[in-house]
Structures are given as structure tokens and as C-alpha cells.
C-alpha positions in Angstrom: -69.6 7.9 7.2 -67.1 7.3 10.1 -68.3 9.2 13.1 -64.8 10.3 14.1 -64.1 11.8 10.7 -67.5 13.5 10.6 -66.9 15.1 14.0 -63.4 16.2 12.9 -64.9 17.9 9.8 -67.4 19.6 12.1 -64.6 21.0 14.3 -62.0 21.3 11.6 -60.4 24.6 12.6 -59.9 23.5 16.2 -58.5 20.1 15.1 -56.0 21.7 12.7 -54.7 24.1 15.3 -54.4 21.4 17.9 -52.6 19.0 15.5 -50.1 21.7 14.4 -49.3 22.6 18.0 -48.9 18.9 18.9 -46.8 18.3 15.8 -44.4 21.1 16.8 -44.1 19.6 20.3 -43.4 16.2 18.8 -40.9 17.8 16.4 -39.0 19.2 19.4 -39.0 15.8 21.1 -37.8 14.2 17.9 -35.1 16.9 17.6 -33.9 16.2 21.2 -33.3 12.5 20.2 -31.6 13.6 17.0 -29.3 16.0 18.9 -28.2 13.2 21.2 -27.5 11.0 18.3 -25.5 13.8 16.8 -23.5 14.2 20.0 -22.6 10.5 20.0 -21.6 10.6 16.4 -19.5 13.7 16.8 -17.8 12.2 19.9 -16.7 8.9 18.3 -16.4 10.2 14.7 -12.6 10.7 14.6 -11.9 7.6 16.6 -13.8 5.5 14.1 -12.2 7.2 11.0 -8.6 7.2 12.2 -8.5 3.4 12.3 -6.0 3.0 15.1 -5.7 -0.1 17.2 -4.3 1.6 20.3 -4.1 5.2 21.7 -1.1 6.0 23.8 -1.7 9.1 26.0 -0.2 10.9 29.0 -0.1 8.8 32.2 -3.3 8.7 34.2 -5.3 10.8 31.7 -8.2 10.0 29.5 -6.9 12.1 26.5 -6.8 13.3 23.9 -10.5 13.9 23.6 -12.0 13.4 27.1 -9.0 15.1 28.8 -5.9 17.1 27.9 -2.9 14.9 27.2 0.8 15.8 26.7 3.5 13.4 25.8 6.9 13.9 24.1 7.2 13.5 20.3 9.9 10.9 20.8 7.2 8.5 22.0 6.3 7.8 18.4 9.8 6.3 17.8 9.7 4.4 21.1 6.5 2.7 20.2 7.7 1.7 16.7 10.3 -0.5 18.5 7.7 -2.5 20.3 7.3 -6.0 18.8 4.1 -6.4 16.9 3.7 -2.7 16.0 3.5 -2.0 12.3 3.3 1.8 12.5 2.8 4.7 14.9 1.6 8.3 14.2 1.8 11.4 16.2 -1.6 13.0 17.0 -2.1 16.6 17.9 -5.5 18.1 19.0 -6.4 21.5 20.4 -9.2 24.0 20.1 -8.6 27.6 19.2 -10.7 30.7 18.5 -9.7 33.5 16.2 -11.4 36.3 14.4 -11.9 36.5 10.7 -13.7 39.2 8.8 -15.0 40.6 12.1 -16.6 37.2 13.1 -15.4 34.6 15.6 -13.7 31.6 14.0 -13.6 28.6 16.3 -11.6 25.6 15.1 -10.5 22.2 16.5 -7.0 21.8 15.2 -6.0 18.3 14.3 -2.4 17.4 13.5 -1.6 14.6 11.0 1.7 12.7 11.1 3.3 14.0 7.9 4.4 12.4 5.5 2.8 9.1 6.5 -0.6 10.7 7.0 -1.7 13.3 4.5 -5.4 13.1 5.3 -6.4 10.8 2.4 -8.7 8.9 4.8 -10.8 12.0 5.5 -14.1 12.5 3.7 -12.7 15.1 1.3 -15.6 16.6 -0.8 -13.6 19.2 -2.7 -9.9 20.0 -3.3 -7.2 17.6 -2.3 -5.3 16.2 0.7 -2.2 17.9 2.2 0.6 18.1 -0.3 3.3 20.0 1.6 4.9 19.7 5.0 3.9 23.2 6.0 1.3 26.0 5.5 -1.5 23.9 4.1 -4.8 22.9 5.8 -7.9 20.8 5.2 -11.0 22.7 6.5 -14.4 21.4 7.4 -16.8 23.0 4.9 -19.0 24.4 7.7 -16.2 26.8 8.6 -17.0 28.8 5.4 -13.4 29.0 4.2 -13.3 28.6 0.4 -10.5 26.6 -1.2 -7.5 28.9 -1.7 -8.4 31.1 1.2 -5.5 32.4 3.2 -5.9 32.1 7.0 -3.4 33.5 9.5 -2.9 31.2 12.5 0.0 31.8 15.0 2.5 33.8 12.9 2.0 32.0 9.7 -0.4 32.0 6.7 -2.1 28.8 5.9 -3.8 28.0 2.6 -7.0 25.9 2.4 -6.4 23.1 -0.1 -9.5 20.9 0.6 -12.8 20.6 2.2 -14.1 17.8 4.5 -17.7 17.1 5.4 -19.2 16.0 8.7 -16.0 16.3 10.7 -16.9 17.9 14.1 -15.3 17.5 17.5 -17.2 16.2 20.5 -17.9 19.8 21.5 -19.4 20.5 18.1 -16.6 22.6 16.8 -15.6 22.2 13.1 -12.2 20.5 12.5 -9.3 21.6 10.4 -6.4 19.4 9.6 -2.7 20.4 9.4 0.6 18.5 9.6 1.5 17.7 13.2 4.4 20.2 13.2 2.1 23.0 12.0 -0.5 22.0 14.6 2.1 22.2 17.3 3.2 25.7 16.2 -0.5 26.8 16.3 -1.1 25.2 19.7 2.0 26.6 21.4 2.0 30.0 19.8 3.1 32.8 22.1 3.0 36.6 21.5 6.3 38.3 20.9 6.2 39.9 24.3 5.7 36.6 26.0 8.7 35.1 24.2 10.8 38.1 25.2 9.8 37.7 28.9 10.5 34.0 28.8 14.0 34.5 27.4 14.7 37.2 30.0 13.5 34.9 32.8 15.8 32.2 31.5 18.7 34.6 31.3 18.1 35.7 34.9 18.0 32.1 36.2 21.2 31.3 34.3 23.0 34.3 35.9 22.0 33.3 39.4 23.3 29.7 39.0 27.0 28.9 39.5 27.2 27.2 36.1 26.2 30.4 34.6 29.0 32.3 36.3 31.6 29.7 35.3 30.4 29.2 31.7 29.3 32.5 30.3 28.3 31.0 27.0 25.4 29.3 28.7 24.0 32.7 29.7 24.2 33.9 26.1 22.6 30.7 24.8 19.7 31.1 27.3 18.7 34.3 25.3 18.2 32.3 22.1 15.3 30.2 20.8 14.1 27.3 22.9 14.9 24.7 20.1 18.6 25.7 20.4 18.8 24.7 24.1 19.3 21.0 24.5 17.6 20.8 27.9 14.4 22.1 26.4 12.6 19.4 24.4 10.5 19.9 21.3 6.8 20.7 21.5 4.6 18.0 23.0 2.0 16.0 21.2 -1.4 14.9 22.4 -1.2 11.1 21.6 0.4 8.4 19.5 -1.8 6.3 17.3 -0.6 2.7 17.1 -1.3 0.2 14.3 -0.8 -3.5 15.2 0.6 -6.0 12.7 -2.1 -8.4 11.4 -2.3 -11.6 13.4 -0.8 -10.0 16.5 -2.9 -9.8 19.6 -3.4 -6.1 20.5 -3.5 -7.0 24.1 0.0 -8.3 24.1 1.3 -5.0 22.6 -0.8 -3.0 25.0 0.6 -5.0 28.0 4.2 -4.0 27.0 3.3 -0.3 26.7 1.2 -0.4 29.8 4.3 -1.1 31.9 5.9 2.2 30.9 5.7 4.7 33.8 5.0 7.8 31.7 2.0 6.8 29.5 -1.4 5.1 29.5 -2.7 3.0 26.7 -6.3 2.6 25.5 -7.9 0.6 22.7 -10.3 2.3 20.4 -13.2 0.8 22.2 -11.8 2.2 25.5 -11.7 5.7 23.9 -15.3 5.4 22.8 -16.4 4.3 26.3 -14.5 7.2 27.9 -16.2 9.7 25.7 -19.7 8.3 26.0 -19.6 7.7 29.7 -17.9 11.0 30.5 -18.1 13.9 28.0 -21.4 12.9 26.5 -23.1 11.2 29.5 -24.4 14.4 31.2 -25.7 15.8 28.0 -27.4 12.5 27.2 -29.2 12.5 30.6 -30.2 16.2 30.3 -31.6 15.8 26.8 -33.3 12.6 27.8 -35.1 14.3 30.7 -36.1 17.2 28.5 -37.5 14.8 25.9 -39.6 12.9 28.5 -41.0 16.2 29.8 -42.0 17.2 26.3 -43.8 13.9 25.7 -45.6 14.2 29.1 -46.7 17.7 28.1 -47.9 16.4 24.7 -49.9 13.7 26.4 -51.5 16.2 28.8 -52.4 18.6 26.0 -54.0 15.7 24.0 -56.0 14.6 27.0 -57.3 18.1 27.6 -58.2 18.6 23.9 -60.0 15.3 23.7 -61.8 15.9 26.9 -62.9 19.3 25.6 -64.1 17.8 22.3 -66.0 15.2 24.3 -67.7 17.8 26.5 -68.8 19.7 23.4 -70.7 16.7 22.0 -72.2 15.3 25.2 -75.7 16.0 23.8 -74.8 14.0 20.7 -73.4 11.1 22.7 -76.6 11.0 24.9 -78.7 11.0 21.7 -76.6 8.1 20.3 -77.2 6.1 23.5 -80.9 6.9 23.4 -81.0 5.5 19.9 -79.4 2.3 21.1 -75.8 2.8 20.0 -73.4 0.4 21.7 -70.7 1.7 24.0 -68.1 0.4 21.5 -69.3 2.9 18.9 -68.8 5.8 21.3 -65.5 4.4 22.5 -64.3 4.0 18.9 -65.3 7.6 18.1 -63.1 9.1 20.8 -60.2 6.6 20.3 -60.1 7.1 16.6 -60.0 10.9 17.1 -57.0 10.5 19.4 -55.2 8.2 17.0 -55.8 10.7 14.1 -54.5 13.5 16.3 -51.3 11.6 17.2 -50.7 10.3 13.7 -51.1 13.6 11.9 -49.1 15.4 14.6 -46.3 12.9 14.1 -46.4 13.4 10.3 -46.2 17.2 10.8 -43.3 16.8 13.2 -41.3 14.7 10.7 -42.0 17.0 7.7 -41.3 20.2 9.5 -38.2 18.7 11.1 -36.8 17.8 7.7 -36.8 21.5 7.0 -35.8 22.9 10.4 -33.2 20.4 11.7 -30.5 21.3 9.1 -30.6 24.9 10.4 -29.6 23.8 13.9 -26.0 24.8 14.9 -25.3 21.2 16.0 -25.8 18.1 13.9 -29.2 16.4 14.3 -29.2 12.7 13.3 -32.6 11.1 12.9 -32.5 7.3 12.5 -35.3 4.9 11.5 -35.3 3.1 14.9 -35.9 6.4 16.7 -38.8 7.3 14.5 -40.5 3.9 15.1 -39.9 4.3 18.8 -41.4 7.7 18.8 -44.3 6.4 16.8 -44.9 3.7 19.4 -44.7 6.3 22.2 -47.2 8.6 20.4 -49.6 5.7 20.0 -49.5 4.9 23.7 -49.9 8.6 24.5 -52.9 8.9 22.2 -54.6 5.9 23.7 -53.9 7.1 27.3 -55.0 10.6 26.5 -58.4 9.3 25.1 -59.2 7.6 28.4 -60.3 10.9 30.1 -62.7 11.6 27.2 -64.0 8.0 27.2 -64.6 8.1 30.9 -66.7 11.3 30.5 -68.6 9.9 27.5 -69.4 6.6 29.4 -70.8 8.6 32.3 -73.5 10.3 30.2 -77.0 9.0 30.7 -79.3 8.7 27.6 -82.1 10.7 29.3 -79.8 13.8 29.4 -80.8 14.5 25.8 -84.2 15.5 27.1 -82.8 18.0 29.6 
């Protein structure tokens, strides 16, 4: 019988407890890597799905995801006139938090350029895409809003007409999709008192100006809604998504728009880099450091356990040496125990993780490459952890069995 297996059976209770504890530590390390992968996927998810060649945002900003961006809605029409552009769409993005049934409801509001964009490209798992210009929404299923549910946002009631799956913002908030006009209404919603105070302030400014005294109708108009005052533009959008005609070099179109003094233009690759090197980078480094610490702790625990197991059987090791056993037999005994410990611990980590990770508030993405990498790291840790026990076993003299 294999000596390592025989010794494990002799100390089965201790081995099981040690393996379970190590498995939970490795599961946490595995989860840290999965959380990072989830952060990356959430960050670039919408950029990949939107399928835009260029993103036009506010001048000197990294918007609309890495930074707040505000540009006029007329930018959509300006960009359509650029040679080589086959289409442009307004994009609105903001995050809100409301209360529903006594619980907080946090949503990343995304505006679609109706009627060109009804959300057909989204991963709709139930219901349908947007069918009306107003008061309909596509909700991420994790929001818990059933199809047909009525949700009050701003001063309007919106009906959930479909569910999407896996659509989360870089911050981990679930997305909901509206027409761009509805998203603007939600984004720039003000309370009735705030609207009244703003109109009163406009009225006061108009009264103090000479043009207000010479043209009284201007004073009266200042009391009206903002959309009725020509000097006040429509609500701003976050970005314009640009689609380039096939065969046209995107860089040539980007060079034209880049000369405009009020906007900055990025390619989709640029947007990914901005997110991964900015918004996600600090989280990546923090998670990576925590993961390294967990692996170091796992290695220390394995080394101590193997050393303790070796101490317990020093008499048996001395007897083996007295009987003429080669050092390779004793080395194999300890090394095999270490590899059994690491392998079974990794299996426990994977199996428990499959049950636990879906319960996490953020998405945990486990890919095959990460599993193989972790398996290699665990193998190295197992071998390194066995060295302390091997050193102690090699230092035992055969005559100690007679002590």
C-alpha cells in the first residue's frame, strides 16, 4: 500500500479538516480572480455590445463611462454631415437611486436613440424591445421588476416591457434602457419647488436687465417652461455613437471631428483602455494583492500542517531508515501528502465555489485559463510547503528509534 495514503487514513480526521480549510482559502482566492474578471466584463460590456466605431464626448473628458460627459443633442445631426459617417445615435447614461416597496432601487439609466435604436441588440430573455417613444423600459432581470410592472421615475410612470440578462454598469449597478428623451427627463428631473425657484430667479434677472424693462413680454416668458425660451437649449446628452461607412478609414473621420473645439472623439478600443486603466485599475491591483496574500497564507498553513504531520511520525521515519528505506521513499511520502492536500483542496474550492459564487452581489467570472493557472500555483505551493517537513524528516537519525 502507498505509504502516503496509509498515513492519511491513519490521520483521516485531521487531514479532512485541513483539506476543507485549505479548500475554503483557495475558493476565496479563486473568487478574487473571478471578481476581477467580472469587473472587466462589466466595464467593457456595453462598449462591446453597442457596436459603435467612434464615441464623441465632451471636450477633454473621458466620458461617458469613466467620467461625466455633457454635449448638446444637436451634435448627433452635426456628425451625420461628416463624410464617411453612415449613422449617429444619441447616448444618455446616468445612475439613479429610488425606493420601491420600502427597498432601495439603484439603476443605471441608459437612453437609446429612438426610433433608430429600440434595443433589439440587447440580450432580451423575456418580453420585447421598446415599442413606443415614451414610458416603456427594458429592465435587467436582477432588478426584480416583473414584466408589466409600473415604475415611477421622475414624474412619469414607466412600464417594464422586457428583461435583459447580464447587463451591468462598471460600478456593478443593473441597467435599464429607455428612449433617449425619457432618459433625459429622468436624468434632469427637478422637484416642483426647484422648478418654481428657478423660474422666479429667471424672472428676477430679466427684471434687472434693461431688455426686460423695454420688452415686458420677455419678463413674462421667463416665467414659463425652459423649452419655450429660445436661449435655453434642450437637455444635454452624454455622448454620440458614430457608425462608419464600410470601407472608410475610421481615423479619417475621427481626424475631422477631432478638430472641433467642443468635443473629444475616441474609438471603441480607446474607451476600453480608459476604463481598464482608470476605473478598473485600482480595483484590479487591490484584488490582486489580496489574492496573493491568500495564496501566501495557504502556503504557510500547508507548510505548518505538513511539518506537524512529519513531527508526529518521526519515530516511524526513524524505523524506516533503520530498516534500510531509501531517502526517496520518505521524500515521496511527504511530497505525495502535500500534493494530495493541494489537489483535494482545489477540488473543494471549485465545487463549493460553483454553489457560492452565484450568490455574490457582483458577477464572478471563472474562466478555464484562470483555473489552470491556480492549479499550477497550488502545485508549486504544495511542493514548497513540503520542503519544511522533508528537511525535518531527513534530519532524523535511524538510532532515534531506540530512544
